[in-house]
N, C-alpha and C positions, 0 to 999 in steps of 0.2 A: 493843576501842575503836579499834584501828588501822584497820580497814576504814571505820568512821564518819569518822575523821579524814581518810582518803584521799578519801572521797566529798565531804566538805565542801571540802577543798582543790581537788578537781577542779571543783566548782561555782563556787568563787571564781575559779579560773583561767578558767572559761568566762565568768563575769561580766566579768572583766577583758578578755578577748578580745572579747566582745560589745560592751563599752563602747568599745573602740578602733575598732570598725567602725560602731556605731550612732550614737554621739554626734556625730561629725562630720557624718553624714547629717542628723540631726535639727537640728543647728545651721544647716545651709544652707537648710532648709525652714521657713518661718515658719508654715505652716498645720498643723503637727503638734501634736496635743494632748498634754498630759503623760501622760494615761492610755494613749494609743496608744504613746508613746515608752517608757513603763515596760513595757508588754506586749511590745514588740519587744525590749527589753533583756533581760527575763527569759526569753523564748522563745529568744533567741540564746544566753543563758547555759546553758540546758539542752542545746541542740544542741551548742555548743562543748565543754561538759563531757563529753557523750557521745562526741564525737570524740576528745577526749583520753583517755577511758577505753578506747576501742577501739584506740588506737595500739599498745600492747604485744601485744594479741591478733592484730592484723593483721600485725605484724612477726613474731610466732611462726609464723603460718600461712605467710608467705613463706619463713621459714627452713626449715620442714618441707618445703616444695616444693623447696628447693634441696638438701636432704640426700638421699643415695642410699637410706638406710635410715631409716624413721620412728623418731622418738624416743618411747619408751614409758616410762611410769612416772615421768616428770619433770613437775613442775608448770610451768604456763605462767608466764612472768615477769609479775609484777603490779606495780602502783604501790605504792610505799611512801611514807610521809610525807616522807622525805628526797628522793625523786625528784620528788614532786608539788609540793613547796613552791615551787621556782623558777617553775613554771607560773603561780602566782598573780601573778607580776610580768610575765607575758607581753605585755601590751599597755601600752605607755608612750604615753599620749596628751598629756602635758604638753609634750613636745618633739617637734613634728612631723618635724623633720629627723633627730633622733637616734633617734626611736622605731623605725623599721623596722630599723636596724642593731642596736639593743639587743635588739629582739624576736628577730631572727635569731640573735644570740649566745646568748640564753637558750634558744631551742629547740635549738641545736646542743649546748649544755651538757646539757640534759635528754636529748637523743637519745644523747649519749655515755654517760650513765648507763644508759639502756635497752640500748644496744649491749653494754655490759660485762656486764649481767645476762643478756642473750640469749646471748652467746657462752659464758658459764659454764654455762648450763643446756642448751644444744643441742650443744655441742662444735664449733660452727662457729668459724672464725677470727674475730678481732675485726673485721677489715675487711669480711668477708662479713656479719657480724651488723650492722655499721654500715650497710652497703648495704641490708639488709632493713629496718632502722629508717627509713632515709631514704626508701626507696621507699614504705613504708607511710605515713609522714607526708605525703609529697607526694601520694599517691593519695587519702588521706582529705581533705586540704585541697582538692584538685581536685574531689572529689565534693561537698563542702560548697559550694564556689564555684559549681558548676553548679546546685545546688538553690537557692542564694541568688539567682542571676540569673533562674532560672525564676520564683521567687516574685515578684521585682520586676517581671518582664515581665507576669505574670498580674495583679498588683495594678494596674499601670498600665493594662492593657487593660480591667479592670473599672471603673476610675475613668473612663476615656474613654467606656465604654458608659453610665455613669450620667449623664454630662454631655450626651450626645446624646439 
């Protein structure tokens, strides 16, 4: 039951993150239909949930690259319900000025838990594990941002072609 709970929590976290990004965009545009907004929200939830799911694996890969000898026979740190639950609160959209700070604090708290787990399984020092977790999180966030910007650019170009 634990893996199912983790998957559900990661999808809820993805939905929360997606809502924090999509809903302000939809609120600014008057011509967006509800069905289109819902599809954007659900697609964003799956993508953000997948990025959250990849975070420990990416950090593990970076940790293996920093170790002089590969770690064998040790399980890759994975999400647990206790680690994934704070991610469900990741996007605070009710308070626009407090939201980014609270979002950052939640991600730092979750990253601390991941770093502790990574340090215990790999034998890295805690600070090195925290660095791997931070670099992995920043890299995944940057990759998603690049893809998001490309999708927006392509959809705007397609809309302009339809108008001409």
